[in-house]
N, C-alpha and C positions, 0 to 999 in steps of 0.2 A: 504494500500500500504506500509506503514511503517513497518507493521508486516512482509510482504513478503520480504522486503529489509533486515530486521533483521534476518529472517530465512535463507536467502541466505548468509548473512555475517557469520552467525554461521556455516553453512554448509562448507563455504570456509575455515574457521578456522579449522574445524575438518579434512577436506581433507589435508590442509597444514601440520597438525600435523602427519597425517598418512603417507604422503609422506616423511616427515622428518625422521620418524622411519625407513622407508624402504630404504632410501638413506643414512642413517648414515654410513654404512660400506664404502661408496664411497666418503666420505666428502673431502678427500685429492684430489681426481680427480676433484671434483667440484671446489675446491679452485684453482687448476691449470687452469681449463677452464675459470674461471672468470678473469684471468690475460690477456686473449685475449681482445683486444679493441672491445667494443660493446657488449660483452657477459656478461649478468648479471646472477644472481643466477638461476632464473627461466629458462632462455635459456640454461644454463649449465645443469640443470636437464633434460630438454627435449633432449638435444644432447646426454647426457649419456644414457637416457632411450631408445632412438632410435638406437644408434650405438652399445651400449653395452660397457662393461668395457675392452674388449680385442681389442685394436686398431690394433694389429698385423695382423689381417685378411685383412687389407687394406695396402698393401706394399707402396703405393704412395698416395699423396694427391689427385691426379687425379682419382685414383680408388674410393676413398671415394666420390668425387664430382660426378662421374658418377653414383655410386650406389644411391646417394641421389637424383639425377635427377636435379642437378643445373648447369651442364655443357651443352653447346650447342651441338646440333647434328652435324653430319658430313655427309651431303648428297651430293654426287658428282656423276654425270653420264655423260659420254661422254665428260669429261673435263670441264663441266659446274657445278658450285656450286649452289645448290638449297637452300631453306630456312633451316636454322639451328635451328629447333625447339628443345626445351628441352624435356627430357623424363618425364614421369609421376612421377616416384620416390616416395619418402616418403613425404606426404604432411605436416606432423608435423615437420619433420626435415627441409624441405624447408622453412617453415614459420619461424622457429627459426633462420635459417641462414639469411633469408631476414631481419628480425628485427635486428639481430646483425649487418648486413652490413649497414643498415640505421643509427643505433646508432653510429657505428664506423665512418661513414662519417660526423657526426655532432660533433665529438670530435677534 
């Protein structure tokens, strides 16, 4: 079992090094994302990987939230409001936002 744990740890280090080389051109954007309360380096890497480096395609924060699937739905029929379920969205981005929100609430 210890050999398997060591193998997993070595694989994690290799993947971290590979991610580091791929994300090196975007280091400044990562540093800016980390300044947001609750966002750590790993969450910033996930956010950048899922959204991309061109944030201009989302003119408003609401557009990004809708695309990510973290804003509630708006179901109204006949003047009655139904359940506001969220969209499916991007599961990795939703998870990163959820973890960041929980971390921010504890600071």
